[in-house]
N, CA, C and O atoms as CSV, one atom per row, in Angstrom:
chain,resi,resn,atom,element,x,y,z
A,1,UNK,N,N,31.710,-19.336,49.858
A,1,UNK,CA,C,32.138,-20.351,49.230
A,1,UNK,C,C,31.098,-21.517,49.325
A,1,UNK,O,O,31.032,-22.326,48.400
A,2,UNK,N,N,30.276,-21.626,50.427
A,2,UNK,CA,C,28.989,-22.425,50.316
A,2,UNK,C,C,28.045,-22.037,49.254
A,2,UNK,O,O,27.511,-22.886,48.540
A,3,UNK,N,N,27.835,-20.818,49.138
A,3,UNK,CA,C,26.867,-20.403,48.115
A,3,UNK,C,C,27.284,-20.810,46.576
A,3,UNK,O,O,26.470,-21.173,45.727
A,4,UNK,N,N,28.757,-20.677,46.365
A,4,UNK,CA,C,29.261,-20.884,44.939
A,4,UNK,C,C,29.247,-22.577,44.850
A,4,UNK,O,O,29.158,-23.188,43.785
A,5,UNK,N,N,29.336,-23.110,45.973
A,5,UNK,CA,C,29.148,-24.769,45.898
A,5,UNK,C,C,27.751,-24.914,45.498
A,5,UNK,O,O,27.505,-25.449,44.417
A,6,UNK,N,N,26.739,-24.465,46.309
A,6,UNK,CA,C,25.363,-24.529,46.057
A,6,UNK,C,C,25.156,-24.543,44.722
A,6,UNK,O,O,24.833,-25.588,44.157
A,7,UNK,N,N,25.355,-23.135,43.920
A,7,UNK,CA,C,25.157,-22.825,42.665
A,7,UNK,C,C,25.559,-23.874,41.719
A,7,UNK,O,O,24.819,-24.404,40.891
A,8,UNK,N,N,27.058,-24.173,41.962
A,8,UNK,CA,C,27.518,-25.408,40.935
A,8,UNK,C,C,26.876,-26.534,41.038
A,8,UNK,O,O,26.637,-27.170,40.012
A,9,UNK,N,N,26.510,-26.963,42.170
A,9,UNK,CA,C,25.474,-28.192,42.306
A,9,UNK,C,C,24.018,-27.895,41.619
A,9,UNK,O,O,23.444,-28.802,41.017
A,10,UNK,N,N,23.526,-26.782,41.714
A,10,UNK,CA,C,22.294,-26.582,41.127
A,10,UNK,C,C,22.518,-26.698,39.544
A,10,UNK,O,O,21.755,-27.439,38.923
A,11,UNK,N,N,23.299,-26.159,39.012
A,11,UNK,CA,C,23.859,-25.981,37.538
A,11,UNK,C,C,24.221,-27.317,37.215
A,11,UNK,O,O,23.723,-27.628,36.133
A,12,UNK,N,N,24.874,-28.206,37.713
A,12,UNK,CA,C,25.080,-29.691,37.426
A,12,UNK,C,C,23.583,-30.522,37.743
A,12,UNK,O,O,23.180,-31.364,36.940
A,13,UNK,N,N,23.013,-30.276,38.673
A,13,UNK,CA,C,21.420,-30.845,38.760
A,13,UNK,C,C,20.864,-30.602,37.462
A,13,UNK,O,O,20.545,-31.560,36.758
A,14,UNK,N,N,20.711,-29.385,37.058
A,14,UNK,CA,C,19.686,-28.901,35.786
A,14,UNK,C,C,20.270,-29.803,34.757
A,14,UNK,O,O,19.589,-30.700,34.261
A,15,UNK,N,N,21.465,-29.604,34.431
A,15,UNK,CA,C,22.176,-30.470,33.303
A,15,UNK,C,C,21.820,-31.802,33.258
A,15,UNK,O,O,21.488,-32.328,32.195
A,16,UNK,N,N,21.865,-32.566,34.594
A,16,UNK,CA,C,21.568,-33.997,34.674
A,16,UNK,C,C,20.289,-34.133,34.360
A,16,UNK,O,O,20.016,-34.998,33.527
A,17,UNK,N,N,19.289,-33.387,34.893
A,17,UNK,CA,C,17.712,-33.714,34.538
A,17,UNK,C,C,17.401,-33.299,33.246
A,17,UNK,O,O,16.351,-33.784,32.824
A,18,UNK,N,N,18.032,-32.496,32.432
A,18,UNK,CA,C,17.637,-32.046,31.307
A,18,UNK,C,C,18.269,-33.245,30.071
A,18,UNK,O,O,17.823,-33.540,28.962
A,19,UNK,N,N,19.298,-33.668,30.715
A,19,UNK,CA,C,20.016,-34.853,30.030
A,19,UNK,C,C,19.228,-36.068,30.217
A,19,UNK,O,O,19.242,-36.872,29.284
A,20,UNK,N,N,18.540,-36.343,31.264
A,20,UNK,CA,C,17.909,-37.527,31.603
A,20,UNK,C,C,16.621,-37.281,30.804
A,20,UNK,O,O,16.146,-38.317,30.339
A,21,UNK,N,N,16.005,-36.254,30.558
A,21,UNK,CA,C,14.786,-36.147,29.988
A,21,UNK,C,C,15.102,-36.311,28.378
A,21,UNK,O,O,14.224,-36.843,27.699
A,22,UNK,N,N,16.242,-35.903,27.778
A,22,UNK,CA,C,16.432,-36.089,26.392
A,22,UNK,C,C,16.609,-37.672,26.251
A,22,UNK,O,O,16.086,-38.250,25.298
A,23,UNK,N,N,17.240,-38.262,27.065
A,23,UNK,CA,C,17.572,-39.658,26.894
A,23,UNK,C,C,16.331,-40.599,27.048
A,23,UNK,O,O,16.251,-41.678,26.460
A,24,UNK,N,N,15.198,-40.015,28.033
A,24,UNK,CA,C,13.850,-40.614,28.134
A,24,UNK,C,C,13.223,-40.313,26.773
A,24,UNK,O,O,12.637,-41.256,26.241
A,25,UNK,N,N,13.252,-39.299,26.215
A,25,UNK,CA,C,12.331,-38.987,25.023
A,25,UNK,C,C,12.921,-39.472,23.778
A,25,UNK,O,O,12.229,-39.921,22.864
A,26,UNK,N,N,14.296,-39.379,23.731
A,26,UNK,CA,C,15.003,-39.684,22.528
A,26,UNK,C,C,16.133,-40.706,22.438
A,26,UNK,O,O,16.985,-40.729,21.549
A,27,UNK,N,N,16.033,-41.581,23.506
A,27,UNK,CA,C,17.015,-42.793,23.631
A,27,UNK,C,C,16.834,-43.787,22.567
A,27,UNK,O,O,17.737,-44.305,21.911
A,28,UNK,N,N,15.415,-44.025,22.449
A,28,UNK,CA,C,15.191,-45.134,21.543
A,28,UNK,C,C,14.800,-44.466,20.061
A,28,UNK,O,O,14.481,-43.284,19.933
A,29,UNK,N,N,14.875,-45.365,19.034
A,29,UNK,CA,C,14.548,-45.049,17.762
A,29,UNK,C,C,13.066,-45.247,17.074
A,29,UNK,O,O,12.550,-44.721,16.089
A,30,UNK,N,N,12.659,-46.115,17.903
A,30,UNK,CA,C,11.186,-46.374,17.521
A,30,UNK,C,C,10.176,-45.904,18.262
A,30,UNK,O,O,9.346,-46.672,18.747
A,31,UNK,N,N,10.127,-44.554,18.441
A,31,UNK,CA,C,8.910,-43.696,19.117
A,31,UNK,C,C,7.848,-43.596,18.411
A,31,UNK,O,O,7.847,-42.976,17.347
A,32,UNK,N,N,6.706,-44.239,18.938
A,32,UNK,CA,C,5.531,-43.784,18.454
A,32,UNK,C,C,4.854,-42.355,18.966
A,32,UNK,O,O,5.102,-41.954,20.103
A,33,UNK,N,N,4.049,-41.660,18.137
A,33,UNK,CA,C,3.567,-40.489,18.650
A,33,UNK,C,C,2.741,-40.451,19.695
A,33,UNK,O,O,2.543,-39.356,20.223
A,34,UNK,N,N,2.065,-41.680,20.231
A,34,UNK,CA,C,1.396,-41.727,21.414
A,34,UNK,C,C,2.440,-41.948,22.564
A,34,UNK,O,O,2.292,-41.311,23.607
A,35,UNK,N,N,3.437,-42.778,22.431
A,35,UNK,CA,C,4.517,-42.765,23.332
A,35,UNK,C,C,5.306,-41.631,23.489
A,35,UNK,O,O,5.694,-41.268,24.600
A,36,UNK,N,N,5.603,-40.975,22.335
A,36,UNK,CA,C,6.289,-39.704,22.838
A,36,UNK,C,C,5.428,-38.625,23.425
A,36,UNK,O,O,6.089,-37.817,24.077
A,37,UNK,N,N,4.216,-38.397,23.380
A,37,UNK,CA,C,3.252,-37.703,23.889
A,37,UNK,C,C,3.598,-38.030,25.414
A,37,UNK,O,O,4.015,-37.153,26.171
A,38,UNK,N,N,3.404,-39.306,25.798
A,38,UNK,CA,C,3.444,-39.727,27.068
A,38,UNK,C,C,4.736,-39.749,27.929
A,38,UNK,O,O,4.797,-39.866,29.153
A,39,UNK,N,N,5.790,-39.609,27.014
A,39,UNK,CA,C,7.096,-39.284,27.496
A,39,UNK,C,C,7.258,-37.855,28.042
A,39,UNK,O,O,7.757,-37.476,29.101
A,40,UNK,N,N,6.648,-37.100,26.937
A,40,UNK,CA,C,6.811,-35.650,27.131
A,40,UNK,C,C,5.976,-35.185,28.478
A,40,UNK,O,O,6.433,-34.379,29.288
A,41,UNK,N,N,4.793,-35.762,28.586
A,41,UNK,CA,C,4.077,-35.677,29.920
A,41,UNK,C,C,4.893,-36.163,31.178
A,41,UNK,O,O,4.776,-35.659,32.295
A,42,UNK,N,N,5.756,-37.230,30.851
A,42,UNK,CA,C,6.470,-37.494,32.144
A,42,UNK,C,C,7.574,-36.749,32.165
A,42,UNK,O,O,7.964,-36.502,33.306
A,43,UNK,N,N,8.287,-36.253,31.196
A,43,UNK,CA,C,9.457,-35.151,31.363
A,43,UNK,C,C,8.945,-34.074,32.218
A,43,UNK,O,O,9.492,-33.735,33.268
A,44,UNK,N,N,7.679,-33.448,31.649
A,44,UNK,CA,C,7.227,-32.097,32.318
A,44,UNK,C,C,7.110,-32.624,33.889
A,44,UNK,O,O,7.681,-31.887,34.693
A,45,UNK,N,N,6.550,-33.618,34.358
A,45,UNK,CA,C,6.429,-34.150,35.608
A,45,UNK,C,C,7.819,-34.067,36.202
A,45,UNK,O,O,8.045,-33.478,37.258
A,46,UNK,N,N,8.695,-34.653,35.511
A,46,UNK,CA,C,10.170,-34.759,36.107
A,46,UNK,C,C,10.661,-33.468,36.339
A,46,UNK,O,O,11.136,-33.180,37.437
A,47,UNK,N,N,10.591,-32.603,35.356
A,47,UNK,CA,C,10.907,-30.983,35.603
A,47,UNK,C,C,9.996,-30.248,36.827
A,47,UNK,O,O,10.378,-29.385,37.617
A,48,UNK,N,N,8.958,-30.741,36.742
A,48,UNK,CA,C,8.120,-29.857,37.967
A,48,UNK,C,C,8.565,-30.384,39.344
A,48,UNK,O,O,8.779,-29.680,40.330
A,49,UNK,N,N,8.675,-31.756,39.269
A,49,UNK,CA,C,8.860,-32.305,40.668
A,49,UNK,C,C,10.587,-32.068,40.966
A,49,UNK,O,O,10.924,-31.735,42.102
A,50,UNK,N,N,11.356,-32.207,40.180
A,50,UNK,CA,C,12.841,-32.143,40.582
A,50,UNK,C,C,13.244,-30.548,40.677
A,50,UNK,O,O,14.077,-30.160,41.497
A,51,UNK,N,N,12.677,-29.798,39.902
A,51,UNK,CA,C,13.379,-28.428,39.897
A,51,UNK,C,C,12.137,-27.239,39.946
A,51,UNK,O,O,12.263,-26.062,39.605
A,52,UNK,N,N,10.958,-27.876,40.449
A,52,UNK,CA,C,9.807,-26.908,40.247
A,52,UNK,C,C,9.664,-25.869,39.000
A,52,UNK,O,O,9.320,-24.688,39.051
A,53,UNK,N,N,10.038,-26.672,37.832
A,53,UNK,CA,C,9.802,-26.042,36.379
A,53,UNK,C,C,8.746,-26.420,35.781
A,53,UNK,O,O,8.585,-27.568,35.367
A,54,UNK,N,N,7.948,-25.532,35.677
A,54,UNK,CA,C,6.623,-25.901,35.035
A,54,UNK,C,C,6.798,-25.735,33.388
A,54,UNK,O,O,6.618,-24.660,32.816
A,55,UNK,N,N,7.100,-26.718,32.852
A,55,UNK,CA,C,7.142,-26.426,31.128
A,55,UNK,C,C,5.771,-26.010,30.359
A,55,UNK,O,O,5.725,-25.555,29.216
A,56,UNK,N,N,4.793,-26.227,31.114
A,56,UNK,CA,C,3.453,-25.825,30.146
A,56,UNK,C,C,3.488,-24.224,30.558
A,56,UNK,O,O,3.135,-23.453,29.666
A,57,UNK,N,N,3.757,-23.833,31.425
A,57,UNK,CA,C,3.644,-22.556,32.069
A,57,UNK,C,C,4.720,-21.723,31.036
A,57,UNK,O,O,4.414,-20.736,30.366
A,58,UNK,N,N,5.960,-22.332,31.080
A,58,UNK,CA,C,7.314,-21.616,30.387
A,58,UNK,C,C,6.832,-21.467,28.868
A,58,UNK,O,O,7.038,-20.465,28.185
A,59,UNK,N,N,6.146,-22.637,28.436
A,59,UNK,CA,C,5.910,-22.271,26.756
A,59,UNK,C,C,5.034,-21.311,26.772
A,59,UNK,O,O,5.218,-20.547,25.824
A,60,UNK,N,N,4.074,-20.988,27.502
A,60,UNK,CA,C,3.170,-19.836,27.323
A,60,UNK,C,C,3.794,-18.494,27.486
A,60,UNK,O,O,3.173,-17.520,27.060
A,61,UNK,N,N,4.872,-18.344,28.017
A,61,UNK,CA,C,5.350,-17.028,28.445
A,61,UNK,C,C,5.917,-16.256,27.140
A,61,UNK,O,O,6.303,-16.874,26.148
A,62,UNK,N,N,5.928,-15.113,27.221
A,62,UNK,CA,C,6.802,-14.415,26.151
A,62,UNK,C,C,8.168,-14.405,26.226
A,62,UNK,O,O,8.633,-15.184,27.058
A,63,UNK,N,N,9.054,-13.653,25.509
A,63,UNK,CA,C,10.479,-13.906,25.436
A,63,UNK,C,C,10.922,-13.110,26.726
A,63,UNK,O,O,11.929,-13.571,27.261
A,64,UNK,N,N,10.431,-12.142,27.250
A,64,UNK,CA,C,10.882,-11.526,28.326
A,64,UNK,C,C,10.591,-11.933,29.617
A,64,UNK,O,O,11.389,-11.807,30.546
A,65,UNK,N,N,9.177,-12.550,29.746
A,65,UNK,CA,C,8.809,-13.418,30.699
A,65,UNK,C,C,9.611,-14.596,30.931
A,65,UNK,O,O,9.947,-14.975,32.053
A,66,UNK,N,N,9.928,-15.201,29.786
A,66,UNK,CA,C,10.731,-16.402,29.695
A,66,UNK,C,C,12.065,-16.350,30.452
A,66,UNK,O,O,12.426,-17.142,31.323
A,67,UNK,N,N,12.726,-15.315,29.991
A,67,UNK,CA,C,14.182,-14.904,30.516
A,67,UNK,C,C,13.936,-14.918,32.053
A,67,UNK,O,O,14.588,-15.759,32.674
A,68,UNK,N,N,13.037,-14.060,32.812
A,68,UNK,CA,C,12.803,-13.881,34.082
A,68,UNK,C,C,12.490,-15.425,34.592
A,68,UNK,O,O,13.099,-15.900,35.551
A,69,UNK,N,N,11.641,-16.045,33.975
A,69,UNK,CA,C,11.329,-17.403,34.637
A,69,UNK,C,C,12.606,-18.374,34.731
A,69,UNK,O,O,12.709,-19.144,35.687
A,70,UNK,N,N,13.437,-18.328,33.863
A,70,UNK,CA,C,14.629,-18.973,33.760
A,70,UNK,C,C,15.679,-18.564,34.905
A,70,UNK,O,O,16.407,-19.363,35.494
A,71,UNK,N,N,15.627,-17.172,35.115
A,71,UNK,CA,C,16.515,-16.664,35.953
A,71,UNK,C,C,16.030,-16.734,37.385
A,71,UNK,O,O,16.765,-16.484,38.341
A,72,UNK,N,N,14.628,-17.122,37.501
A,72,UNK,CA,C,14.332,-17.423,38.916
A,72,UNK,C,C,14.575,-18.893,39.597
A,72,UNK,O,O,14.354,-19.236,40.759
A,73,UNK,N,N,15.063,-19.595,38.584
A,73,UNK,CA,C,15.526,-20.979,38.970
A,73,UNK,C,C,17.014,-20.888,38.733
A,73,UNK,O,O,17.544,-20.563,37.670
A,74,UNK,N,N,17.626,-21.219,39.871
A,74,UNK,CA,C,19.068,-21.275,39.975
A,74,UNK,C,C,19.562,-22.476,39.375
A,74,UNK,O,O,19.069,-23.594,39.522
A,75,UNK,N,N,20.877,-22.089,38.476
A,75,UNK,CA,C,21.359,-23.160,37.769
A,75,UNK,C,C,21.083,-23.163,36.213
A,75,UNK,O,O,21.367,-24.127,35.501
A,76,UNK,N,N,20.579,-22.152,35.809
A,76,UNK,CA,C,20.143,-22.111,34.639
A,76,UNK,C,C,21.202,-21.403,33.840
A,76,UNK,O,O,20.971,-20.210,33.640
A,77,UNK,N,N,22.358,-21.910,33.323
A,77,UNK,CA,C,23.664,-21.077,32.974
A,77,UNK,C,C,23.196,-21.404,31.247
A,77,UNK,O,O,22.174,-22.006,30.919
A,78,UNK,N,N,24.186,-20.861,30.341
A,78,UNK,CA,C,23.996,-20.868,29.015
A,78,UNK,C,C,24.005,-22.197,28.448
A,78,UNK,O,O,23.375,-22.417,27.413
A,79,UNK,N,N,24.769,-23.250,29.125
A,79,UNK,CA,C,24.978,-24.443,28.565
A,79,UNK,C,C,23.778,-25.161,28.837
A,79,UNK,O,O,23.303,-25.860,27.942
A,80,UNK,N,N,23.090,-25.068,30.213
A,80,UNK,CA,C,21.719,-25.521,30.600
A,80,UNK,C,C,20.690,-25.258,29.745
A,80,UNK,O,O,19.912,-26.143,29.390
A,81,UNK,N,N,20.589,-23.808,29.278
A,81,UNK,CA,C,19.353,-23.180,28.439
A,81,UNK,C,C,19.564,-23.726,27.264
A,81,UNK,O,O,18.571,-24.107,26.645
A,82,UNK,N,N,20.803,-23.886,26.710
A,82,UNK,CA,C,20.973,-24.579,25.396
A,82,UNK,C,C,20.651,-25.917,25.178
A,82,UNK,O,O,20.221,-26.339,24.104
A,83,UNK,N,N,20.889,-26.731,26.375
A,83,UNK,CA,C,20.437,-28.142,26.287
A,83,UNK,C,C,18.862,-27.996,26.520
A,83,UNK,O,O,18.292,-29.014,26.127
A,84,UNK,N,N,18.105,-27.170,26.969
A,84,UNK,CA,C,16.702,-27.079,27.150
A,84,UNK,C,C,16.174,-26.936,25.768
A,84,UNK,O,O,15.152,-27.445,25.308
A,85,UNK,N,N,17.249,-25.970,25.036
A,85,UNK,CA,C,16.575,-25.439,23.691
A,85,UNK,C,C,16.551,-26.639,22.672
A,85,UNK,O,O,15.675,-26.781,21.819
A,86,UNK,N,N,17.716,-27.560,22.881
A,86,UNK,CA,C,17.933,-28.764,22.128
A,86,UNK,C,C,16.691,-29.695,22.275
A,86,UNK,O,O,15.924,-30.114,21.407
A,87,UNK,N,N,16.712,-29.903,23.648
A,87,UNK,CA,C,15.347,-30.955,24.049
A,87,UNK,C,C,13.973,-30.276,23.320
A,87,UNK,O,O,13.304,-31.000,22.583
A,88,UNK,N,N,13.585,-28.920,23.536
A,88,UNK,CA,C,12.448,-28.653,22.902
A,88,UNK,C,C,12.612,-28.453,21.233
A,88,UNK,O,O,11.571,-28.215,20.620
A,89,UNK,N,N,13.334,-28.501,20.795
A,89,UNK,CA,C,13.621,-28.373,19.276
A,89,UNK,C,C,13.343,-29.918,18.719
A,89,UNK,O,O,12.657,-30.151,17.723
A,90,UNK,N,N,14.065,-31.044,19.625
A,90,UNK,CA,C,13.844,-32.082,19.206
A,90,UNK,C,C,12.234,-32.713,19.374
A,90,UNK,O,O,11.684,-33.517,18.621
A,91,UNK,N,N,11.801,-32.211,20.343
A,91,UNK,CA,C,10.588,-32.332,20.513
A,91,UNK,C,C,9.456,-32.084,19.540
A,91,UNK,O,O,8.538,-32.832,19.203
A,92,UNK,N,N,9.739,-30.892,19.185
A,92,UNK,CA,C,8.945,-29.981,18.290
A,92,UNK,C,C,9.036,-30.574,16.580
A,92,UNK,O,O,8.120,-30.571,15.757
A,93,UNK,N,N,10.511,-31.078,16.390
A,93,UNK,CA,C,10.475,-31.731,15.115
A,93,UNK,C,C,9.923,-33.357,15.188
A,93,UNK,O,O,9.434,-34.008,14.265
A,94,UNK,N,N,10.095,-33.654,16.171
A,94,UNK,CA,C,9.509,-35.014,16.295
A,94,UNK,C,C,8.158,-35.191,16.461
A,94,UNK,O,O,7.570,-36.162,15.985
A,95,UNK,N,N,7.616,-34.322,17.104
A,95,UNK,CA,C,6.143,-34.467,17.493
A,95,UNK,C,C,5.292,-34.230,16.258
A,95,UNK,O,O,5.473,-33.424,15.344
A,96,UNK,N,N,4.271,-35.162,16.450
A,96,UNK,CA,C,3.230,-34.884,15.357
A,96,UNK,C,C,1.853,-34.767,16.054
A,96,UNK,O,O,0.957,-35.608,15.983
A,97,UNK,N,N,1.814,-33.553,16.767
A,97,UNK,CA,C,0.760,-33.226,17.740
A,97,UNK,C,C,0.639,-31.546,17.423
A,97,UNK,O,O,1.575,-30.840,17.047
A,98,UNK,N,N,-0.524,-31.174,17.633
A,98,UNK,CA,C,-1.000,-29.843,17.373
A,98,UNK,C,C,-0.087,-28.889,17.998
A,98,UNK,O,O,0.055,-27.839,17.371
A,99,UNK,N,N,0.577,-29.014,19.109
A,99,UNK,CA,C,1.541,-27.906,19.617
A,99,UNK,C,C,2.854,-27.893,19.352
A,99,UNK,O,O,3.641,-27.174,19.968
A,100,UNK,N,N,3.219,-28.764,18.326
A,100,UNK,CA,C,4.781,-28.791,18.111
A,100,UNK,C,C,5.384,-27.337,17.787
A,100,UNK,O,O,6.484,-26.911,18.140
A,101,UNK,N,N,4.463,-26.719,17.076
A,101,UNK,CA,C,5.133,-25.347,16.571
A,101,UNK,C,C,5.305,-24.651,17.901
A,101,UNK,O,O,6.282,-23.916,17.755
A,102,UNK,N,N,4.853,-24.530,19.068
A,102,UNK,CA,C,5.083,-23.787,20.210
A,102,UNK,C,C,6.646,-24.395,20.807
A,102,UNK,O,O,7.404,-23.563,21.305
A,103,UNK,N,N,6.973,-25.479,20.754
A,103,UNK,CA,C,8.244,-26.014,20.892
A,103,UNK,C,C,9.357,-25.481,20.195
A,103,UNK,O,O,10.419,-25.115,20.700
A,104,UNK,N,N,9.013,-25.461,18.903
A,104,UNK,CA,C,10.232,-25.093,18.095
A,104,UNK,C,C,10.116,-23.444,18.236
A,104,UNK,O,O,11.111,-22.762,17.992
A,105,UNK,N,N,8.995,-22.889,18.595
A,105,UNK,CA,C,9.376,-21.091,18.737
A,105,UNK,C,C,10.146,-20.977,20.083
A,105,UNK,O,O,11.099,-20.208,20.216
A,106,UNK,N,N,9.688,-21.772,21.057
A,106,UNK,CA,C,10.327,-21.546,22.417
A,106,UNK,C,C,11.798,-21.872,22.373
A,106,UNK,O,O,12.622,-21.250,23.044
A,107,UNK,N,N,12.160,-23.046,21.415
A,107,UNK,CA,C,13.568,-23.325,21.203
A,107,UNK,C,C,14.200,-22.321,20.642
A,107,UNK,O,O,15.292,-22.004,21.113
A,108,UNK,N,N,13.708,-21.662,19.616
A,108,UNK,CA,C,14.461,-20.539,18.974
A,108,UNK,C,C,14.676,-19.301,19.890
A,108,UNK,O,O,15.756,-18.710,19.886
A,109,UNK,N,N,13.683,-18.933,20.639
A,109,UNK,CA,C,13.872,-18.019,21.731
A,109,UNK,C,C,15.012,-18.397,22.451
A,109,UNK,O,O,16.007,-17.672,22.466
A,110,UNK,N,N,14.955,-19.616,23.135
A,110,UNK,CA,C,16.007,-20.052,24.104
A,110,UNK,C,C,17.496,-19.781,23.240
A,110,UNK,O,O,18.303,-18.964,23.684
A,111,UNK,N,N,17.733,-20.442,22.145
A,111,UNK,CA,C,18.944,-20.147,21.382
A,111,UNK,C,C,19.301,-18.762,21.155
A,111,UNK,O,O,20.496,-18.486,21.048
A,112,UNK,N,N,18.406,-17.837,21.065
A,112,UNK,CA,C,18.669,-16.413,20.978
A,112,UNK,C,C,19.119,-15.690,22.315
A,112,UNK,O,O,19.873,-14.724,22.425
A,113,UNK,N,N,18.521,-16.342,23.215
A,113,UNK,CA,C,18.978,-15.990,24.960
A,113,UNK,C,C,20.358,-16.259,24.926
A,113,UNK,O,O,21.158,-15.356,25.172
A,114,UNK,N,N,20.832,-17.712,24.572
A,114,UNK,CA,C,22.159,-17.938,24.735
A,114,UNK,C,C,22.922,-17.287,24.054
A,114,UNK,O,O,24.065,-17.403,24.496
A,115,UNK,N,N,22.857,-16.519,23.010
A,115,UNK,CA,C,23.663,-15.642,21.991
A,115,UNK,C,C,23.706,-14.568,22.895
A,115,UNK,O,O,24.847,-14.180,23.149
A,116,UNK,N,N,22.644,-13.888,23.538
A,116,UNK,CA,C,22.773,-12.844,24.244
A,116,UNK,C,C,23.593,-12.844,25.559
A,116,UNK,O,O,24.324,-11.961,26.007
A,117,UNK,N,N,23.266,-14.118,26.085
A,117,UNK,CA,C,24.248,-14.273,27.612
A,117,UNK,C,C,25.609,-14.753,27.560
A,117,UNK,O,O,26.412,-14.595,28.480
A,118,UNK,N,N,25.923,-15.498,26.183
A,118,UNK,CA,C,27.265,-16.198,25.922
A,118,UNK,C,C,28.350,-15.191,25.343
A,118,UNK,O,O,28.054,-14.401,24.446
A,119,UNK,N,N,29.525,-15.253,25.856
A,119,UNK,CA,C,30.404,-14.306,25.441
A,119,UNK,C,C,31.218,-14.908,24.225
A,119,UNK,O,O,32.251,-14.396,23.793
A,120,UNK,N,N,30.642,-16.037,23.732
A,120,UNK,CA,C,31.507,-16.792,22.601
A,120,UNK,C,C,30.368,-17.210,21.571
A,120,UNK,O,O,29.195,-17.375,21.904
A,121,UNK,N,N,30.849,-17.359,20.306
A,121,UNK,CA,C,30.037,-17.755,19.117
A,121,UNK,C,C,30.057,-19.203,19.041
A,121,UNK,O,O,31.057,-19.920,19.044
A,122,UNK,N,N,28.807,-19.563,18.970
A,122,UNK,CA,C,28.869,-21.068,18.754
A,122,UNK,C,C,28.169,-21.530,17.237
A,122,UNK,O,O,27.105,-21.109,16.782
A,123,UNK,N,N,28.928,-22.338,16.725
A,123,UNK,CA,C,28.466,-22.804,15.267
A,123,UNK,C,C,27.529,-23.698,15.508
A,123,UNK,O,O,26.743,-23.786,14.564
A,124,UNK,N,N,27.250,-24.535,16.572
A,124,UNK,CA,C,26.179,-25.485,16.649
A,124,UNK,C,C,24.974,-24.696,17.038
A,124,UNK,O,O,23.841,-25.022,16.686
A,125,UNK,N,N,25.190,-23.850,17.631
A,125,UNK,CA,C,23.855,-22.990,18.080
A,125,UNK,C,C,23.384,-22.311,16.931
A,125,UNK,O,O,22.188,-22.219,16.654
A,126,UNK,N,N,24.269,-21.853,16.284
A,126,UNK,CA,C,23.862,-21.017,14.801
A,126,UNK,C,C,23.172,-22.171,13.872
A,126,UNK,O,O,22.064,-21.961,13.377
A,127,UNK,N,N,23.838,-23.343,13.666
A,127,UNK,CA,C,23.275,-24.499,12.865
A,127,UNK,C,C,21.695,-24.755,13.454
A,127,UNK,O,O,20.768,-24.908,12.659
A,128,UNK,N,N,21.515,-24.780,14.712
A,128,UNK,CA,C,20.160,-25.219,15.292
A,128,UNK,C,C,19.218,-23.884,14.945
A,128,UNK,O,O,18.036,-24.033,14.638
A,129,UNK,N,N,19.731,-22.803,15.008
A,129,UNK,CA,C,18.793,-21.565,14.755
A,129,UNK,C,C,18.355,-21.624,13.298
A,129,UNK,O,O,17.230,-21.251,12.964
A,130,UNK,N,N,19.234,-22.087,12.447
A,130,UNK,CA,C,19.006,-22.199,10.926
A,130,UNK,C,C,18.121,-23.082,10.712
A,130,UNK,O,O,17.200,-22.795,9.948
A,131,UNK,N,N,18.177,-24.443,11.361
A,131,UNK,CA,C,17.179,-25.556,11.067
A,131,UNK,C,C,15.991,-25.037,11.393
A,131,UNK,O,O,15.060,-25.399,10.674
A,132,UNK,N,N,15.672,-24.070,12.530
A,132,UNK,CA,C,14.375,-23.811,13.189
A,132,UNK,C,C,13.798,-22.566,12.263
A,132,UNK,O,O,12.584,-22.380,12.174
A,133,UNK,N,N,14.693,-21.783,11.626
A,133,UNK,CA,C,14.107,-20.542,10.799
A,133,UNK,C,C,13.095,-20.806,9.939
A,133,UNK,O,O,12.119,-20.068,9.808
A,134,UNK,N,N,13.290,-21.928,9.278
A,134,UNK,CA,C,12.153,-22.066,8.278
A,134,UNK,C,C,10.929,-22.878,8.995
A,134,UNK,O,O,9.964,-23.172,8.289
A,135,UNK,N,N,10.935,-23.207,10.217
A,135,UNK,CA,C,9.799,-23.873,10.851
A,135,UNK,C,C,9.081,-22.992,11.637
A,135,UNK,O,O,7.936,-23.279,11.987
A,136,UNK,N,N,9.715,-21.748,12.022
A,136,UNK,CA,C,9.250,-20.705,13.134
A,136,UNK,C,C,8.876,-19.657,12.377
A,136,UNK,O,O,9.626,-19.154,11.539
A,137,UNK,N,N,7.443,-19.167,12.666
A,137,UNK,CA,C,6.894,-18.015,11.740
A,137,UNK,C,C,7.351,-16.707,12.001
A,137,UNK,O,O,7.241,-15.902,11.076
A,138,UNK,N,N,7.876,-16.298,13.141
A,138,UNK,CA,C,8.100,-14.847,13.459
A,138,UNK,C,C,10.192,-14.539,13.695
A,138,UNK,O,O,10.817,-13.896,14.539
A,139,UNK,N,N,10.568,-15.230,12.688
A,139,UNK,CA,C,11.989,-15.030,12.642
A,139,UNK,C,C,12.428,-14.268,11.478
A,139,UNK,O,O,13.624,-14.024,11.315
């Protein structure tokens, strides 16, 4: 029972951290590219310090390694993976920097992973994937 409570707390913690990062990155409407980049760096630091989740490393991993990396962090359920995908997609679409394509590609991978792991179809997830299809080269 204690193990189940621990896992539920970890799931909740990851969800709260991702939501805090999304609020940090996209809470205001007047974000300049420089500000967005500095906030992305702050969000990366937050993921690393709070969850030991290295976003830079994660972005470099292929599909299979990404799935293993996510599963090595307790608390990444479908809902939290989808929230991370949403966050990465927003960064990719709003970013005006060289590697914004990487964020879009990883976001698409995460949505596909959610489809594989989820037992239910999500219209929102499918719409998100459709928005990404035109931007991601290997779909």
